[in-house]
Each structure stands twice: as structure tokens, then as C-alpha cells.
C-alpha positions in Angstrom: -118.8 37.1 -11.4 -119.1 41.0 -10.5 -118.5 43.6 -13.0 -115.3 44.6 -11.2 -114.1 41.0 -11.5 -115.0 40.8 -15.1 -113.0 44.1 -15.8 -110.0 42.8 -13.9 -109.9 39.5 -15.9 -109.0 40.3 -19.6 -109.7 36.7 -20.8 -113.4 37.0 -19.3 -113.8 40.4 -20.9 -112.6 39.3 -24.3 -114.6 35.9 -23.8 -117.8 38.0 -23.6 -116.9 40.4 -26.4 -116.1 37.3 -28.6 -119.3 35.5 -27.7 -121.3 38.7 -28.3 -119.7 39.0 -31.8 -120.2 35.7 -32.7 -123.9 35.4 -31.4 -124.6 38.9 -33.3 -123.0 37.3 -36.5 -124.9 34.0 -36.3 -128.3 36.0 -35.7 -127.6 38.1 -38.8 -126.6 35.0 -40.8 -129.8 33.2 -39.7 -131.9 35.8 -41.4 -130.2 35.1 -44.8 -132.0 32.7 -47.1 -129.7 30.0 -48.6 -130.4 29.0 -52.2 -129.0 25.9 -53.8 -126.6 27.8 -55.8 -125.2 29.6 -52.6 -124.7 26.1 -51.0 -122.9 24.8 -54.1 -120.4 27.7 -54.2 -120.0 27.7 -50.4 -118.8 24.1 -50.7 -116.7 24.8 -53.7 -115.0 27.8 -52.1 -114.5 26.0 -48.7 -112.8 23.3 -50.5 -110.6 25.8 -52.5 -109.7 27.6 -49.2 -108.6 24.4 -47.6 -106.4 23.4 -50.7 -104.8 26.9 -50.7 -104.3 26.8 -47.0 -102.0 23.7 -47.6 -99.9 25.8 -49.9 -97.8 27.4 -47.1 -95.0 29.8 -47.7 -94.4 30.1 -43.8 -95.8 28.4 -40.8 -95.4 29.4 -37.1 -94.8 26.8 -34.5 -97.4 28.4 -32.4 -99.9 28.6 -35.1 -100.6 30.8 -38.1 -99.3 30.6 -41.6 -98.7 32.6 -44.7 -100.4 31.0 -47.7 -100.9 31.7 -51.3 -104.1 33.5 -51.1 -106.2 31.0 -49.3 -108.6 33.9 -48.0 -109.5 35.0 -51.5 -112.2 32.2 -52.1 -114.2 33.5 -49.0 -113.9 37.1 -50.3 -115.2 35.9 -53.8 -118.3 34.4 -51.8 -118.7 37.8 -49.9 -118.4 39.8 -53.1 -120.9 37.7 -54.9 -123.5 37.1 -52.2 -122.9 39.6 -49.5 -121.1 39.9 -46.3 -123.5 37.6 -44.2 -122.8 34.7 -46.6 -119.1 35.5 -46.5 -119.0 35.5 -42.8 -120.9 32.0 -42.9 -118.3 30.6 -45.1 -115.6 32.0 -42.9 -117.2 30.6 -39.8 -117.3 27.1 -41.3 -113.7 27.6 -42.4 -112.6 28.5 -39.1 -113.9 25.3 -37.5 -112.5 23.2 -40.2 -109.1 24.9 -39.6 -109.4 24.2 -35.9 -109.9 20.4 -36.8 -107.0 20.4 -39.3 -104.4 22.6 -37.6 -105.4 23.3 -34.0 -103.3 25.2 -31.5 -105.1 25.7 -28.4 -104.1 27.6 -25.3 -107.5 28.7 -23.9 -111.1 28.3 -25.0 -111.3 32.2 -25.6 -108.2 32.1 -27.7 -109.9 29.5 -29.9 -112.8 31.9 -30.5 -110.4 34.7 -31.5 -108.0 32.7 -33.5 -110.5 30.4 -35.5 -114.2 31.4 -36.0 -114.1 35.1 -35.4 -111.0 36.1 -37.6 -112.4 34.2 -40.7 -115.8 35.5 -40.2 -114.3 38.9 -40.3 -113.0 38.0 -43.8 -116.7 38.4 -44.9 -116.5 42.1 -44.4 -115.0 42.4 -47.7 -118.6 41.9 -49.1 -119.3 45.4 -47.8 -117.0 46.8 -50.4 -118.0 44.8 -53.4 -117.7 47.8 -55.6 -114.2 48.3 -54.7 -112.3 45.0 -54.5 -109.2 46.3 -53.1 -110.9 48.0 -50.3 -112.8 44.9 -49.7 -109.6 42.8 -49.2 -108.1 45.6 -46.9 -111.3 45.6 -44.9 -111.6 41.7 -44.5 -107.9 41.5 -43.4 -108.2 44.3 -41.1 -111.0 42.6 -39.2 -109.0 39.3 -39.2 -106.0 41.2 -38.0 -107.9 42.8 -34.9 -108.9 39.2 -33.8 -105.4 37.8 -34.0 -103.9 41.0 -32.4 -106.1 40.7 -29.3 -105.3 36.9 -29.2 -101.6 37.7 -29.4 -101.7 40.1 -26.6 -103.8 38.3 -24.1 -102.7 34.6 -24.8 -99.3 34.7 -26.6 -97.6 37.2 -24.4 -95.3 34.5 -23.0 -93.8 34.0 -26.6 -92.6 37.5 -26.6 -88.8 38.0 -26.1 -87.8 39.1 -22.9 -88.3 42.8 -22.4 -90.6 43.2 -25.4 -94.3 44.6 -24.7 -96.9 42.0 -25.6 -98.7 44.8 -27.7 -95.5 45.2 -29.8 -95.0 41.4 -30.1 -98.5 40.8 -31.3 -98.3 43.9 -33.5 -95.1 42.7 -35.1 -96.0 39.0 -35.5 -99.6 39.3 -36.7 -99.0 42.5 -38.6 -96.2 41.0 -40.7 -98.0 37.8 -41.3 -101.5 39.1 -42.0 -100.0 42.1 -43.9 -97.9 39.7 -46.1 -101.0 37.5 -47.0 -103.0 40.7 -47.5 -100.5 41.8 -50.2 -100.6 38.5 -51.8 -104.3 38.6 -52.2 -104.2 42.2 -53.5 -101.7 40.9 -56.1 -103.9 38.2 -57.1 -107.0 40.4 -57.2 -104.9 42.4 -59.7 -103.7 39.7 -61.8 -107.0 37.7 -62.2 -110.1 38.7 -63.8 -112.1 38.8 -60.7 -115.0 40.8 -62.1 -115.6 38.1 -64.7 -115.4 35.2 -62.1 -118.0 36.9 -60.0 -120.3 37.3 -63.0 -119.7 33.6 -63.8 -121.0 32.8 -60.4 -124.6 33.8 -61.2 -126.9 36.5 -60.2 -126.8 37.8 -56.5 -129.9 36.8 -54.3 
């Protein structure tokens, strides 16, 4: 495929972007040493994420749901052990979510709706000194992935006459914005710092 053909095909362009992002993330994660403590907490937080994901307040027919803070366990891992471990946990959860609740239109859509957005939640670990900013950053990364997927692959679901950009912004913005707000409220109500301290020392 020539460069001109690539640029004229959004799905191919986004496929390359998504693959580069995933490859870069995997290379970065590969450099991180995993301890037994990390593995235990990753397994625990993955289980908790899956349980919370089942407590859905709303579920779109074409995939996507509003849950009771299901992303918070991944963020806790990110705060405690750093963004690379958080991204790894999100990556694993993305594939579990694909197995448990698949909605597949295109292979590239799978990348942008499953592993990548949950890897992006690991960005919260970049702001471990400001938990609220961490939540906002993690959800901003997740929103960007779903927003791109909505424009490219879900435009046919948009009401007649509505721009795919406005449609994706409205659907993903409201859904992810609401979930972000729920996580911010939970962070405010729970003693997150003490929970992080109870998870042991950073490595």
C-alpha cells in the first residue's frame, strides 16, 4: 500500500497508529520487572475490575457501559506501581472484556475499543501525587481511543444528518464523562491514600 492510499484510508491509518501505540506500550512494559507482590495485586485488581464492570448502570446495545467505578482498581495499580504496570493491567483487562462482552465491527475497531483505551487508564500513574488529575488524565486517554473508534466505525449509528464527530463526542463524552465523575466521587469518599499505603512499597 502506497502512502497516498494509506492516507486516503482512515481505517488503515488508524490501524497503524493503534499498532504503533500498542507496540510502544508493550516495549515500555517489557522493561518493567514484575515482582510477586505486583502479580498478586494485578490479579486482585483485575478480578475487582471485572466484578465492578458487571454492576452496570447503563449498557449501550452497540457496546460500552456505565459502571460503578470499574476503572478505579486499574488506577490504584497505576498510582501504586506506576503507569507501565497500570497500562499492563489495562491491557489484560481489555482482552478479558473482549472475551466477556465483545462487539466487533472491524479488527482496527477492536484495538481502539478494547486494549488501547484500558491501557490509557494507566496514564493515571503519571499523576500519583494528584489523584484527581490522575483520574482525569486516565479517562482523557480512554475517551480519545473511543472517540476515534466512534468517528471511524460507528458513524452509521448516528442519527440522519448528524456529523459522526458530534455523534461520537456526544455518546462517548457523556458515557466516559459520567464514569469519570463516578470515579472522582469514589476517590473523594474513600481513603485512597491509605489503601495505596496498604499495598506495600513501590518497586
